[in-house]
C-alpha positions, 0 to 999 in steps of 0.5 A: 466920297465923290470928292475923294474919287475926283481927287484920285482922278485928278492926281492920277492925271497929273502924275501919269499924264501920258500914261494911258494905262494908269488912267484907265485903271484909276477910271475903273477904281473911281467907277467901282467906288461910285457903284458901291456908293449907289448900292449902299444908298439904295440898300439903306433906303430899302431897309429904312422904308420896308424894314428888316425881317423883324420889322417888315411891317414897321414904321420908321420908329420901328413900330409894327403896323397892326393889321387888326384892332384889339378887342377890349371889354367895357373896362378896357381889359384886352380880350384879343390883340395882335402881337409879334411872334418869332419862330425858330425854324429849320428849312432842310432844303437850304442846309449845306452841311447837315452834320454842322446844322444838326449839331448846332440844333442839338446844342441850342435845344439839348433836351428837345432834339437829338442829332440823329433826329435833325439829321433825319429831318434834313435827309427827308427835306422837312420844314420844322418849326423848332420853337413856336412863339420864341421868347426874347431870351430864346431868340437871343440865345439862338442868335448868340449860338449861331454867331458863335458857330459862324465865328468858329467856322471863320476861325477854322476857315470853313464856309459860314454858308454851311450853317444855312437853313437855321433862321428866325421868322417874325409875324403878327399873330392873334392872342386871346389873353383870357383864353377860354373865358370869352371863347364864344363871345370873342371868337377867333381868326383863321390863318389868314387873319379873317374872323371866323366866329364870335365878335371876330367874325361879326365885326371883322370889317371894323377890326381890319379897317380900324386901329381903335380898339373894339369896345365890348359891353362884356365885363371880364370880372362878371364873365369870370364869375359866371364861368367859374360857377357854371364850371362848378355846377357842371361838375357838381351836378354832372351836367352835360352842358351849362349856359349863363347870361346877364344883360342890362334890362334897359340898354340891352347890353350883354355883360356876360355870355357863357356857354360850356363846354368851350375852347381856347381860341388860341388852340381851337383844333385841340378841342372837339368841334362841338365845343364851338357851339354857342348853346344860348343861340343854338340849342332849341329846347322845351323850357318848362315852367318859365313859360308860365310867366307868358301864360299869366301875362296873356291871362292878365291881358284878357282879364282872365281871373277866377280860382282853379281846382288843382288838387287832382290831375286835370282831364282836358276834353273838347267842347263836345266832351271828348277826352283829350289828355290828362295833365299832372303836376310833379308833386301834390299842391299844398292847396286845393284852389289857386288863383291866376297869381298862385298858379304862377307862384306855385308853378302849377301845371294843372292850373296853367292848363285850365287858364289857357283853356279860357284864352280867346282863339289865337291869343296864345300864338299871337302873344308868342309872335309878339315876343318873337318866340316863334321866329329866328332872331337876327341879332347884332352878334348872330342868328339864332336857330329857328324855334319849333312851334306847332303849325296848327294850334290844337287844344293839347298844344295850347294846354302844353305850351301853357307850362313850356312844353310842345314849343321849343325855343333857344335860351336867347329867345326865352331870355329876351322874351322874359326881359320884355315882359318884366322891364316894363313891357319893352322888347329890346334887342341885345348888343355886345358893343358898349352903348353910350348912356342915352335913350334906348329905343325898343318895341312895346309888347306889354302894358306896364301895369301888367309887367309890374304884376308879373314882377310881383309874382316873381318876387314871391317865387324867390321869397316863397317857393322854388326860387329861395336859393337865389335870395341875396341879402340887401336886394329884392330879386324876382325869378321863375324856374323851369324843369323840362324833360328832353325828348328822345329821337322818337319824340317821347319825353325822357324823365331821366334827361332834364333841362333846368332853367332859372331866369331872375330879375333885379332890383325887382321893383325896377329891374336893371339886370336880368340873369339866366342859368340853364343846365343840360341834363343835370343829375340827382346828387347828394348836394341837390338832395337827389333831385334834378329840378331847377330849384335844386341846381340852376337856382343855387348856381344863380345865387352863387353868381349873384353873390359874386357879381352884385358888388361889381354891379353896384360899386 
């Protein structure tokens, strides 16, 4: 182009050597061409480096520069991902010809917006998103309609600018392909792309600074089984809430974490704020007879044996003989005397209290502390609420705590405590990040032989007593049930409002997994024979979950 300009200049010089006016004109033409060429080069470079509106953060190949890493489950299933989203919008302040714009909007969206509605928006100067997350087909249809309208405007010798105010804008948005399924575990981001809950918040720095996906320990297939069965349980037993967890008992990898009710991370504002509460770490509850596992462990540690009379309610007295309290069982025991093992297997409150009476001073509180039951847990994926424990242990507190009353913990406290005393005696901190196979470091909290004895009792619970509905052919399962009464605002137990729990381990001889289901205020229904106890709601729920996940765990 520069050579053409020079030819014009030279040609003009030869023909009009003495014509100064012609030379000036040619110089102007040459200068204009030069300026236009420079502008063309500059604009080409600008778009090549920075991109157009649709590729504002793209590389030279047109690929978007992702501003937040993906989140995946342990098998690579996408749980969170940034995608390009285009919206079609109306910017009323830019509109020059309201009638033309309103008519065009109606033509593009004939069943959604009327001409008068659009004219009203324009008159009020409103900014309106006509279509959020438009598909490629919708964008193409919009652009075709806009081009046709501009073409018609040119044919009628009208200004195309009169159609200004209609445009498409593209941006990166966070998408959660599994929606409610991983709501609490994965969490969500705010408008500025900052993680506000779950893994999005805990690992926010990594997600913003890296392009490689964050690989979680959770398994989408197993999570779906939990979510489906817990939803069914809530509906069947008319429960207020439900939680479920599955963890690798050796590595601490969480394979499933479900808290109901939940929410869709893509539509957080459409759900009650209460749905965002992750109940396994936020609910502080009396957990009932699952605590008999701990009571039995303390008895084993202190060589407490003997047989206990359980045929009648037990009257607790001080050493001086003063009456303190009378303890009952919810139903009559089938035998008059029980050993320590049998008290746990048959979940006898009266026997548990008598065993706890023999504990050395401070033994129970020390054991609970050893399992971190009495403190706020600071885990990789967040902090739990603080447990409720007596400031000063009275004889009634020790007796009540022997069967899971007086003390209140989160489901996560109980889950990790049971895992520690049944996996061989090692307390392992959980993780939601996929761990490589290797040596897992934990804290020894119980002798391995005592752990084995506890597992044997838990197998008997599933084979003989309250855990029968959790049995699955082909695998030995151990477990323990717990049914506790919730307290009202005055601290009085309400028999009509229960919390039911079942914690299971499998394979029981050498536990590889621990499972837990907790139902909040289930009702007595036909399916449970009118009962509200864990054996009739939480236990069968675990049985159904196990039936669905065992083929996945041992495939």
